[in-house]
N, C-alpha and C positions, 0 to 999 in steps of 0.2 A: 441498701439502692434492690430495685428487685418488682417483688411482689412475690408468689403464694411461687409460682416461677424462677422463680432467680439457684442460676449452678451453687449458690453459697447447702442450695440448700442438702445437696448430691453427699455421698460417702467421700467420693475422695479432698470437695475440699470443707465436709463440714466439724472436721475438724485437724484438721492443718489449713494454717488464716498466713504461710505462706508463702502459699501462690496467688495470685492478682488475676479478680476478671473486670473484662468486662469491665465501667464503672464503680466500680472500687473504689474508696480517697485513697492517693498513696501523697504519704505526708515526708519532705525533706526536712530537717533541722540540722544548717551545720554549724558546726560549735566556733565563734568567733573570738581568737584573743588574742590581747596583747601576744609584746616579748614578757614579760612574764606569768603566762600565763591565766590572766584572769578575763575575764566576760569583758572585748569590748563592746562599742556601741560605734558604728560606722558611718560616716560622711552617706547626705544621698544621692538615690544610680551609686554606690562604689557597690552594689554587689544585685549580677544582673542574668536569671540564665534561660536558656534555651532549651525548649524540648525537644527536641530530634525525634520524629511519628516512623512506625517504623515502611511508612510509605518514602521516606523522603527528606518529606515536606520538614520544614522548623516555623516552632508559633516560640516568640515572647512568654513566659512563665511572672509574672509580677512576687518580687520577696514581700512581703505580711513580715513587722519587723512588732514589739513586742512584748515591750519597758516595766513590768513588776518586780515593785519590790527593788528599784536602784538597775536592775537586769538587764541587759537587751536581750531577744534572741527570733533566728529569722525563725519564719517560717513559709514553707515551702509545698501546696497543694496543690496537685496532681486529680484531676479526673480523666481518666486514658482512653476516649474510649472505642478505636482500635487496636484486633489484638492483635500483640507480636509482640516484640525486641523493641521499647522506650529505651530513650538512652531521654537522662538530664546534665545539662552541661550550665554549672554552678563556674559565676566566675570574679574571683574580686580586683576591677582598677582593673580589668579584658585579660586579665590572669586566668586558666580554671584549679581552683581550689585541686589541696586531695585528698584525694578520694574523686575527683571528675574525671569524666561523669558517671553519672551513677543512672546504670543499667537493673533494668525490672523488664520482668515476662507476663504480659499482661494475653489473658486468658476468655476462647469465650463463654457470652455471659450462655444460661438458655437456653431453648431455641423458643422461636417465638413464632406463628404461627403466622403472621398478616404480617409477618420479613419474610418469612422462606420462597425460591419461584421454582413452580412447577413447568414443569417441561414439558409439552404434548408433542406423545406422539406423530415421530414423518408422516408422509403422506405417500401411497402406497405406486410405482412408478405412474405414469399415464392416470389415472385417479387426482381428484377432484374433493373426499370425503373417503371418508371409513369402514367398512365395514363389517361389521353387526355377528361379524362368525372367527373375525376373525381375532390374534391377540395380538398387543400393542406394547412395547414399555413406555411407560408411562415414568420418569425420570424428576424426584424430588433433591431439591439444597436447602437441607436446614440451613438455615441465619436467627439471628440473636436481637434483641430490639436492634442492636445497635447498627447492626448490616450485616458482620462476623460471618463470617461463613464458619458451622460449625463444626467441631471435629472430634466429634463424639456420641453415640449411637444413645438408645432408652428413649423414642420418639414414641408415641403409640400413633401407627399412623393407619386415616381407613382413609374410605372413599363408596361412592357414589352418582352411579353412573347415571343423565336423568336424558331420557329419549324423545329430541324433539321431533315433532313435523314439522314442514315446512307449508301442508300446506292439506285440506280437506282432503285429497286424493291421493295420499301417502296414505303407502304400510303400512 
């Protein structure tokens, strides 16, 4: 996922596939076994999954059953877009299975210029415009394609100022 500007291409993430980035696919495959240790098929709606987002909201995830060669496996796919700590609560007959909740940390993706936020300088006290002779501080908050605030540097920032005249008589 992503494109040419993807955090997967950064040296920290290129070789370490244990780190998750916003937009990556997370696959959870619980082992459902009977009392003899054999793979078991569950009745419909026996397995439920709730995804708890970093902001505290929760949403259900559908567990997809796949049968191959008479064996049934259950895949839980999630594509987190919000950076932070996520939890997947896997419930079997409304009770958590061993190892639930599954917790994983999602990092922000590479910065995206169109999603970044520019904070304009404040006007001087008593003035209704900025002055060309003075210096001002402009703030830039880099965000990824999902709107997550980036937590690493490395972006090339260039600025250009356009002077716009208000009328014919402006100097």
